[in-house]
C-alpha positions in Angstrom: 18.8 -19.0 9.8 15.2 -20.3 9.8 12.7 -17.9 8.4 8.9 -18.3 8.1 7.5 -16.8 5.0 3.9 -16.0 3.9 2.0 -13.8 1.4 -1.4 -12.1 1.7 -2.1 -9.5 -1.0 -5.1 -7.3 -1.8 -5.4 -3.8 -3.2 -8.8 -2.5 -2.0 -11.0 0.0 -3.9 -13.4 1.2 -1.2 -15.6 2.8 -3.8 -16.6 -0.6 -5.2 -19.6 -2.1 -3.4 -19.0 -5.8 -4.3 -16.8 -7.3 -1.5 -13.7 -9.5 -2.0 -14.5 -12.9 -0.6 -12.4 -15.9 0.5 -13.1 -17.6 -2.8 -11.4 -14.8 -4.6 -8.2 -15.6 -2.8 -8.6 -19.3 -3.4 -8.8 -19.2 -7.2 -6.2 -18.3 -9.8 -6.5 -15.1 -11.8 -3.5 -13.0 -12.9 -1.6 -14.9 -10.1 -1.8 -18.4 -8.7 -4.5 -19.7 -6.4 -4.0 -19.9 -2.7 -0.8 -21.9 -2.1 0.2 -23.7 1.0 3.4 -25.2 2.3 6.1 -26.2 -0.2 3.8 -25.2 -3.1 4.5 -21.6 -2.2 8.1 -22.1 -3.3 7.5 -24.5 -6.1 4.7 -22.7 -7.9 6.1 -19.1 -7.6 9.7 -20.1 -8.5 10.9 -17.9 -11.3 7.9 -15.5 -11.2 8.3 -11.8 -10.8 6.9 -11.9 -7.3 8.4 -10.5 -4.1 8.2 -13.9 -2.3 10.0 -15.5 -5.2 12.8 -12.9 -5.1 13.1 -13.3 -1.3 13.2 -17.1 -1.6 15.9 -17.1 -4.3 18.1 -14.7 -2.4 17.7 -16.6 0.9 18.1 -20.1 -0.5 21.3 -19.0 -2.3 22.8 -18.3 1.2 21.6 -21.6 2.6 18.7 -20.2 4.7 16.0 -22.7 5.8 12.7 -21.3 4.6 9.4 -22.4 6.2 6.7 -21.4 3.7 3.2 -21.1 5.2 0.9 -19.8 2.4 0.7 -17.2 -0.4 -2.5 -15.8 -1.8 -3.7 -12.7 -3.7 -7.1 -11.6 -5.1 -7.8 -9.3 -8.0 -8.3 -5.7 -6.7 -11.9 -5.0 -5.7 -14.1 -4.0 -2.8 -13.4 -4.5 0.9 -12.1 -7.9 2.0 -14.8 -9.7 4.0 -14.0 -10.3 7.7 -14.4 -14.1 7.0 -11.7 -14.0 4.3 -9.3 -11.8 6.3 -9.8 -13.7 9.6 -9.5 -17.1 7.9 -6.2 -16.3 6.1 -4.7 -14.4 9.0 -5.5 -17.4 11.3 -3.9 -19.8 8.9 -0.7 -17.8 9.1 -0.7 -17.2 12.9 -1.7 -20.8 13.7 1.3 -22.1 11.7 3.6 -19.6 13.3 2.8 -20.8 16.7 4.2 -24.2 15.9 7.4 -23.1 14.1 9.7 -22.2 16.9 12.6 -21.6 17.0 12.7 -19.0 14.3 15.2 -16.3 13.3 12.7 -14.1 11.4 9.4 -13.8 9.6 8.9 -12.4 6.1 5.6 -11.3 4.6 4.7 -10.5 1.0 2.0 -7.9 1.4 0.4 -5.2 -0.7 -0.1 -2.3 1.8 -3.5 -1.0 0.7 -5.8 -3.8 2.1 -9.1 -2.6 3.6 -11.5 -5.1 5.3 -15.0 -4.8 6.5 -13.7 -4.1 10.0 -10.2 -2.7 9.5 -9.2 0.3 7.3 -5.6 -0.8 7.8 -5.7 -4.5 6.9 -1.9 -4.9 6.9 -1.5 -3.1 10.2 -4.0 -5.5 11.8 -2.3 -8.5 10.3 1.1 -7.4 11.5 -0.3 -6.7 15.0 -1.7 -10.3 15.2 1.6 -11.8 14.0 3.7 -9.7 16.4 1.5 -10.9 19.2 2.4 -14.5 18.3 6.1 -14.1 17.6 6.9 -11.5 20.4 8.6 -8.1 20.3 12.2 -9.3 19.4 11.9 -11.6 16.4 12.8 -9.8 13.1 9.6 -9.1 11.1 10.1 -7.7 7.6 7.6 -7.1 4.8 7.6 -6.1 1.2 4.9 -3.8 -0.2 3.4 -2.7 -3.4 4.4 0.8 -4.7 0.7 1.8 -4.1 0.8 1.0 -0.4 -1.0 3.4 2.0 1.4 3.1 4.9 0.1 3.5 8.5 1.8 4.1 11.8 0.7 0.6 12.9 2.5 -0.9 9.9 5.7 1.0 10.8 5.5 0.1 14.5 4.9 -3.6 14.1 7.5 -4.2 11.4 11.2 -3.9 11.6 11.6 -2.9 8.0 9.5 -2.7 4.8 10.7 -2.7 1.2 8.6 -1.2 -1.6 8.4 -1.6 -5.4 10.3 1.2 -7.3 8.8 0.7 -10.7 5.3 1.2 -12.3 4.7 -1.1 -14.2 6.0 -3.3 -11.4 9.0 -4.9 -13.1 11.0 -5.1 -9.8 8.7 -7.2 -7.6 11.2 -10.0 -7.2 14.0 -7.5 -6.6 11.9 -5.9 -3.9 11.6 -9.3 -2.2 15.4 -9.8 -2.4 15.9 -6.4 -0.8 13.6 -7.6 2.1 15.8 -10.6 2.5 18.9 -8.3 2.8 17.2 -6.4 5.5 16.1 -9.4 7.6 19.6 -10.9 7.3 21.2 -7.6 8.5 18.7 -7.3 11.3 19.4 -10.8 12.4 23.1 -10.1 12.4 23.3 -6.6 13.8 20.0 -5.7 15.4 16.9 -3.7 14.3 17.5 -0.4 12.6 16.4 3.1 13.5 13.4 4.2 11.4 11.8 7.4 10.1 8.5 7.7 8.4 6.9 10.7 6.7 3.5 10.9 5.0 3.1 13.1 1.9 0.7 16.0 1.9 -1.0 15.4 -1.5 -2.6 12.5 -3.4 -1.1 11.4 -6.6 -3.6 9.9 -9.1 -2.6 6.4 -10.3 -2.2 7.3 -14.0 0.6 9.8 -13.2 2.6 7.5 -11.0 4.3 6.0 -14.1 8.0 5.7 -13.3 9.6 6.0 -16.8 8.9 9.8 -16.9 9.5 12.7 -14.5 8.8 13.4 -11.8 8.2 9.8 -10.6 11.3 8.7 -12.5 13.4 11.3 -10.8 12.0 10.6 -7.3 12.7 6.9 -7.5 16.1 7.6 -9.0 17.2 9.3 -5.7 16.7 6.1 -3.7 19.6 4.1 -5.0 22.1 6.4 -3.3 20.8 5.2 0.1 21.0 1.4 -0.5 23.3 0.1 2.1 25.6 -0.8 3.7 23.9 -2.8 6.5 20.3 -1.8 7.1 20.6 1.6 5.5 17.7 2.0 3.1 15.1 4.6 1.9 11.8 3.5 0.3 9.0 5.5 -1.3 5.3 4.5 -1.7 3.0 6.5 -4.0 -0.2 5.4 -2.4 -3.5 3.9 -3.7 -6.0 6.7 -4.2 -9.0 4.5 -4.6 -8.9 3.7 -0.9 -10.8 6.2 1.3 -8.7 5.8 4.5 -6.9 8.2 6.8 -3.5 6.9 5.5 -4.2 7.2 1.8 -1.3 8.8 0.0 2.4 8.7 -0.5 5.0 7.9 2.2 8.7 7.9 2.7 10.4 5.3 4.9 14.0 5.4 6.0 16.2 2.9 7.9 19.7 3.2 9.3 21.9 2.2 12.2 21.4 5.6 13.7 18.3 7.7 14.2 19.8 11.0 13.0 20.9 9.3 9.7 17.4 7.8 9.3 15.8 11.2 9.9 18.1 13.0 7.5 17.6 10.5 4.7 13.8 10.6 5.1 13.8 14.4 5.2 15.9 14.6 2.0 13.6 12.3 0.0 10.5 13.9 1.6 11.6 17.3 0.5 11.9 16.1 -3.1 8.5 14.5 -2.9 6.9 17.8 -1.7 8.8 19.8 -4.3 7.5 17.5 -7.1 3.8 18.3 -6.5 3.5 20.9 -9.2 5.4 18.7 -11.7 2.8 16.0 -12.0 0.5 16.4 -15.1 -3.0 15.1 -14.3 -4.7 15.8 -17.6 -6.6 13.0 -19.4 -8.2 12.9 -22.8 -11.9 12.5 -23.5 -12.8 9.3 -25.5 -13.6 11.6 -28.5 -10.3 13.3 -28.4 -8.3 10.1 -27.7 -9.8 8.3 -30.7 -9.5 11.3 -33.0 -5.9 11.7 -32.0 -5.3 8.0 -32.7 -7.0 8.3 -36.1 -4.6 11.1 -37.1 -1.4 9.1 -36.2 0.7 8.3 -39.2 3.6 6.3 -37.8 4.2 2.6 -37.7 2.5 0.4 -35.1 -0.8 0.8 -33.2 -1.8 3.7 -31.0 -2.7 2.3 -27.6 -5.5 4.1 -25.7 -5.6 3.3 -22.0 -9.1 3.3 -20.5 -7.6 4.2 -17.1 -10.9 4.7 -15.2 -12.1 1.2 -15.9 -9.0 -0.5 -14.8 -9.8 -3.9 -13.1 -6.2 -3.8 -11.7 -7.5 -1.1 -9.4 -10.9 -2.7 -8.7 -13.0 -1.3 -11.5 -15.6 -3.5 -13.3 -13.8 -3.6 -16.7 -17.1 -3.5 -18.6 -17.8 0.2 -19.4 -18.6 1.0 -23.0 -17.8 4.7 -23.5 -14.6 4.1 -25.4 -16.2 1.4 -27.5 -19.0 3.7 -28.5 -16.5 6.3 -29.7 -14.6 3.7 -31.8 -17.9 3.0 -33.6 -18.9 6.6 -34.0 -15.6 7.4 -35.6 -15.6 4.2 -37.7 -12.0 3.4 -36.8 -9.8 1.0 -38.9 -8.7 -2.3 -37.4 -9.2 -1.8 -33.7 -9.0 -4.1 -30.7 -10.6 -3.4 -27.3 -10.2 -5.5 -24.2 -10.3 -7.1 -21.9 -14.0 -6.5 -21.3 -15.6 -8.5 -18.5 -19.0 -9.8 -19.4 -19.5 -13.5 -18.4 -23.0 -13.8 -19.9 -21.9 -12.5 -23.3 -18.9 -14.8 -23.3 -21.2 -17.7 -22.5 -23.6 -16.8 -25.4 -20.7 -16.7 -27.8 -19.5 -20.1 -26.7 -23.0 -21.6 -27.0 -23.3 -20.3 -30.6 -19.8 -21.3 -31.8 -17.1 -19.8 -34.1 -18.5 -17.7 -37.0 -21.9 -17.3 -35.5 -23.6 -14.0 -35.8 -26.1 -12.6 -33.3 -27.3 -9.4 -31.7 -25.3 -8.7 -28.5 -25.6 -6.5 -25.5 -22.0 -5.7 -24.7 -20.9 -4.7 -21.2 -22.4 -1.7 -19.5 -23.3 -3.7 -16.5 -22.4 -1.2 -13.8 -24.2 1.9 -12.4 -24.3 4.9 -14.8 -23.6 2.9 -17.9 -25.7 0.9 -20.3 -24.9 -2.1 -22.6 -23.8 -1.3 -26.1 -26.2 -3.0 -28.6 -24.5 -4.4 -31.7 -24.6 -7.2 -34.2 -21.5 -9.3 -33.8 -19.6 -12.2 -35.3 -17.8 -14.7 -33.1 -14.2 -14.3 -34.3 -12.5 -16.7 -31.9 -13.3 -18.7 -28.7 -10.9 -19.6 -25.9 -10.8 -21.3 -22.6 -9.0 -18.3 -21.3 -5.8 -20.0 -20.2 -2.9 -17.9 -21.3 0.8 -18.0 -20.3 2.2 -14.5 -20.0 5.3 -13.8 -22.0 5.9 -10.1 -21.1 8.5 -8.7 -18.6 6.1 -8.0 -15.7 4.0 -11.2 -15.5 6.2 -13.5 -17.5 6.2 -17.1 -16.2 2.7 -16.7 -14.8 -0.6 -17.8 -16.3 -3.6 -15.6 -16.9 -6.9 -17.2 -16.1 -9.7 -15.4 -18.0 -12.4 -18.1 -18.0 -14.4 -19.0 -21.2 -13.6 -16.0 -23.4 -14.2 -14.7 -26.9 -13.2 -12.2 -29.5 -16.2 -10.6 -31.2 -16.1 -8.5 -34.4 -18.8 -5.8 -34.7 -20.4 -6.6 -38.0 -19.8 -3.8 -40.6 -16.8 -2.6 -38.8 -13.1 -3.5 -38.2 -13.6 -3.4 -34.4 -12.9 -6.4 -32.3 -13.9 -6.7 -28.6 -12.2 -9.3 -26.4 -14.7 -10.5 -23.8 -13.8 -12.5 -20.7 -15.6 -14.4 -17.9 -13.1 -13.5 -15.2 -12.1 -9.9 -14.6 -8.5 -9.3 -15.7 -6.3 -6.6 -17.0 -4.9 -6.6 -20.6 -1.3 -6.6 -19.5 0.5 -8.7 -22.1 0.4 -9.1 -25.9 -0.1 -12.8 -25.4 -3.6 -12.1 -24.2 -4.5 -10.6 -27.5 -2.7 -13.3 -29.6 -4.7 -15.9 -27.7 -7.8 -14.8 -29.7 -6.2 -15.1 -33.2 -5.6 -11.3 -33.4 -2.2 -9.8 -34.1 -1.7 -6.6 -32.0 1.1 -5.2 -34.3 -1.4 -5.1 -37.2 -4.0 -3.1 -35.4 -4.3 0.7 -35.8 -5.8 1.2 -32.4 -5.6 -1.0 -29.2 -7.8 0.0 -26.3 -6.8 -1.5 -22.9 -8.5 -1.4 -19.6 -5.4 -0.7 -17.6 -3.6 2.3 -16.1 0.1 1.6 -16.5 0.9 -2.2 -16.2 0.2 -2.6 -20.0 3.1 -0.3 -20.9 5.8 -2.9 -20.2 4.6 -5.1 -23.1 2.7 -2.7 -25.3 5.0 0.4 -25.5 7.7 -1.4 -27.6 5.1 -1.9 -30.5 3.2 1.3 -30.0 3.7 4.5 -31.9 1.9 6.4 -29.2 0.2 5.8 -25.8 -2.9 7.9 -24.9 -4.6 8.1 -21.5 -8.4 8.4 -21.7 -11.0 9.4 -19.1 -14.0 7.4 -20.1 -16.6 7.1 -17.3 -15.7 4.2 -15.0 -15.4 3.1 -11.4 -11.8 3.9 -10.8 -11.4 7.5 -9.5 -8.6 8.9 -11.6 -9.9 12.5 -11.5 -9.7 12.9 -7.8 -11.4 16.2 -7.7 -14.7 14.3 -8.2 -14.1 11.7 -5.4 -16.0 12.0 -2.2 -13.3 11.2 0.3 -14.6 11.1 3.9 -11.6 9.8 5.9 -8.6 11.6 4.5 -6.2 13.3 6.9 -6.9 17.0 7.4 -5.0 19.2 4.9 -4.2 16.6 2.3 -4.3 18.2 -1.1 -5.7 16.5 -4.3 -3.8 17.0 -7.5 -6.0 18.2 -10.3 -8.6 19.3 -7.7 
């Protein structure tokens, strides 16, 4: 078999005004910079990425892979037409010169919105299908937060989807995509069935280590094989105001009746789970007060879920920081807070310097927090991940600093490049020991759990004001399908 492979990932928050540009795909952040040709295989080898899992499974069976490119940008506003068209053209131009092929694999997200296309992946798949024709197998892997459209279903032969949040199974999802393309090549394209859910699930309750998400994803394993038999479940990305926003069930089989039956079985469980999702979030005051009362070993981790850069938020809000100061907490660490100007000032002054700082608060509806700070540590922001989800990759934070608020035991980690605090290594980079803290505040929704839960005595979810719409009842959706319900609304 000769299979062309490419990756083009973006999770688009349509409520963020700042667009995602071509340069955002070309630079490294939580993942590598735009890769071309053989670098796609070499750089991603061993990473927990779908394209790495696909490649490992395919190469083990002697498949010839023709890598085109792989790129991803941090979640943010709509992808510019220039960025989308440029990257899509790089893929389609290469495909035109790669005949003969036995299949095409794409490592996609599933919630990309561009300036011109609400369904970025659907448009990309349409352009690729126009190049390769109707018969060549075309398989994609998707993020668990994909908003799946009819166009995506029509133009692909199969799509596999992450089954964990935090996403610990990205490579495994890519390997499952290889199994599907191999079976399609051998036995023909499967029948498929697709159902869209009737309610939106806020991101913070999509965590798959507790019910009902744990139970829902646990039902899928029974349908894995043989052949092309498969059922996948996407939870949807609720920060995208599009008609297809929300959960979906996909089923594949050698027969249409079997595909319909499997999709109907899982869809019924999805519908029945609606009342089991608990949407409540703590206020900053209650979260910090609860953390203060904890008496067990290890830190209490407070997740600032509405300022999650992993969903496109600014990562610079100050509501939770203010509450730490008001309650005069013991040793506390807050990060990663995105404030390039403040990081630059700390680097200019040097280690141990003391100065009056305006911390964060750069977005609408927020104000900087004014405090006297001491430069605790400086870093170039290059950090190798060690945790289960991102292990093997490198975090690129830019010139960064840990600042201690003078007269307190509160430390704030400030970065020049917007990035989630996903990994304990990101804290240790700043000469801070997370196990010794009493409170750790992270700007993340769920990905932090993989590395932080083992050391935490408790994890609390906090609704401090921010750009990510976790409380969906307050979101002004304009494009949702008629009749879609909003949990917590």
